[in-house]
N, C-alpha and C positions, 0 to 999 in steps of 0.2 A: 504494499500500499504506499509506504514511504517513497519507494523508488518511483512509483507512478506519479506521485505529487511532484517529486523533484524533476521528473521528466517533463511534466506539463508546465512546470515553472520555467524551465529552460526554454521550452518551445514558445511560451508567452513572451519571455523576455526577448527572444530573438526576433519574434514578429513585431513586438513593440519597437525594437531597435530599428528594424527595416522601415517601419512606418515613420518614425522620427526622422531617419535619414532621408526618405522620400520627401517629407514635408520641408525639411531644410533645403533640399535641392530645388524644390519648387519655388521657395521663397527667394533663393539666390537667383534663380533663373529669371523670375519676373522682376526682381530688383534690377537685374542687368538690362532688361528691356526698357524699364522706366528710365534708368540712367541714360541709356542710349538715346531714348526719345528726347530727353531734355538737353542732351549734349549735341544734338543735331545742329549743324550750321547751315545757313543758306549762302549761296554765292552772291558776291557783289552784283548788284543790278537786278537781283530777283525781285519779281513784283507779282502781286496777287490782287484781284478785286475781291475783297472779303465780302462785300454785299452792298446794298443800297438802303438809305433811309430817306424817305420823302423826296425820292428822285435824285438824290446826291450819292454818287459813288464813293465808297470808302476803300481806298487802295493802300496796300502795304508795299514798302520798297526798302530794299537793303541798300542804303546809300547814306552818305554824310550830307549835312545841311548845306555845305558849300557847293555840292554838285547836283543837287536835286533840282530839276526844272519845274518852275511854277510861277505864277504871277506874284506870289508872296511866300517867303520862307519864314516860318516861326521857329525861334530857338529859345530855350529856357536856360537860365543861369541862376546860381545861388549868389547870396552875398559874397563879396570878395574875401578870400584869405590868401595870403602870399603863396604864389605858385600853385594854386589849387587845381588848375586844369592840367598842369604839367607833371606834378609829382604824385606818387602813390598816396592813397589808394585810387587816384584817378586812372582811367585805362591808359595803356601805352599809347604813344602819339600815333602810331599807325592805325590804331582802332578808335581813336578819339575824334569824334566829329567836331567838337568845340575847338580843339587845337587846330584842325584844318580850317575851320571858319575864321579863327583869329589870324592864322597865317594868310588867308586870302585878303584880309584887311590890313596886312602888315602890322599886326599887333594893336590895332586901334581898340578892339573889344576889350582887351586886357587893360589898356591905358584908361579907357572910360570907367572901367569898374575900379581900377586901383585908385584913380583920382577922385572917386566919388560922384563923378558926373552922371553915372548910372550906378545906383547902389545895388540893384537886384532885390530890393525889398519885395515881399510877396505881392504879386499882381502888378508891380510897376512895369510900365511898358516904354519902350524906345523904338521909334521907327527910323530906319536908315535907308537912304537911297544910294545904293552902291554905284560907283563908277562902272561904265560898260566893261565887261570882261572880268569883273571881280568875282561875281557869283553867277551861278546858272540861273537863279531866280532874279526877278526884277527889282524886289524890295526885301528888306530884312526887318522882322519885328522881333525884338528881344522882350521876353516876359520874365520878371523876377520870380524866384522861388523861395526867397527869404533865407533864414538861417538854416544851414544844412543839417544841424544837430536837432532841429525841431520839425524836420520834414515828415509829413504823413501823406499817404496816397490820396486822402480826401481833398487835399489842396488841388489836385489835377482836375477835379470837376470844374472848379472856378477858373483854373488856367485854360481849360478847353473852352469855357464860355467867353473869356476875354479874347482868345484867339479868333473865335467865330465872329464876335461882334466887330473886332477891328477889321477883319477880312471883309465883312459885308459893308462896313463904313468906307473902306477903300475902293469898293466896287470891283473886286477881283473875281474872276471866273473860277479860280481854284487856288488852293494853298497847300503847302507842305509843312508838316509839323514834326519837330524834333524835341523830345523831352529832355535829352542830354543828362538824365539823372544817373544812369550807369556810367556815362563818360566821366562824370564827377566823382565816381568812386562810391556812390551811395547804394547800399544794399537794399533795393526796393523791390516789391513784388511786381514783376513785369506785366503779367496778365491784368492785374487789378488796376495798375496805372493806365494801361491802354483802354480798359473798360471805362474808367472815369473820364479820360480825355474825350472819348466819343459821346458819352452820356452828357457831359457838360457842353460840348459843342452843339448838340442838338436841342438841348434845353434853350440855349440862346437863339438857335436858328428858328425854332418854333415860336418863340416870343416875337421875333422880328417878322416872321410870316403872319402872325396874328395881327400885328400892328399894320402890316401892309394891307391886309384884308379890310382893315378899318380906315384906310387911306391916311394912316399916321406914319408910315414908313415907305420907302421906295428903293429897296435894294436890288442890285442886279442879280439874276439867277445864279446860284452856285452850281457848278457841275461836278466838282470832285474835291475830296480831301485826301492828301497823301500822308500817311503816317510812317515815318522813318524808323527803322530799327537796325541794330548791328547784326552781323551774321549769326551770333550765338543766341540772340534774343528774338529773332524774327518769328519763328514758329510759335513761341510762347505768347508773344504779343498778339499774334493772329487769333489765338484762342480767345483772348480778352476782348479783341475787337468784335469777333463773331457773337460773343455773349452780349455785348452792348447792343449790337444790331438786332439781335433777337428780342431783347427787352424793349427796345424802341419801337420795333415794328408790331409789337403786341399791344401797344397803347393806342 
């Protein structure tokens, strides 16, 4: 009887060990798939139309703000700290869109920020008309993100609204938007930031459309918004953009 019990115990233990090993293998396998998915990078120039809201196309593009072609380029910056866009934790220069933008203007953006002529306080704006050949876009709008140590993704709803209102006020047909948060080395939730930018943009757009229906506004029809993302963040940002599109189109 004792031998039978021991034999059954050994068989049970072996079976349990195999089950545990199988579960561990499955967890490791799916963790590998998840990590691979988030590690996917998109090639420079990759573009996708994620969807439309109120007839306005929302495109994704792997490109820096200095090279994106649009009537208006929007770029976001934090309040200045010494060397903030050039030194870690900021992204390396070859991946840092704000560095390229500053280079295109021969350091003027850094000079404006360092001198306090543009402080970068939250939702502060500055419109720049670049000399021909400086940017791929016709105009540049800087929007402040405030103190980097106090940043929250909720701010991007208001930033998206400001970008849209300024774009409509300027009468552009399309505009390109770069949050530049990752470039600055801020560990932010990419998908949520993208969601909030789109939600804020169309809150403003729908308000202006309502005013236009009441003969209290007269903005030019907007055809497209281009949301820029780096190669490593493009697909994740796309998920956030699609989530926002679904929410907006359900209202």
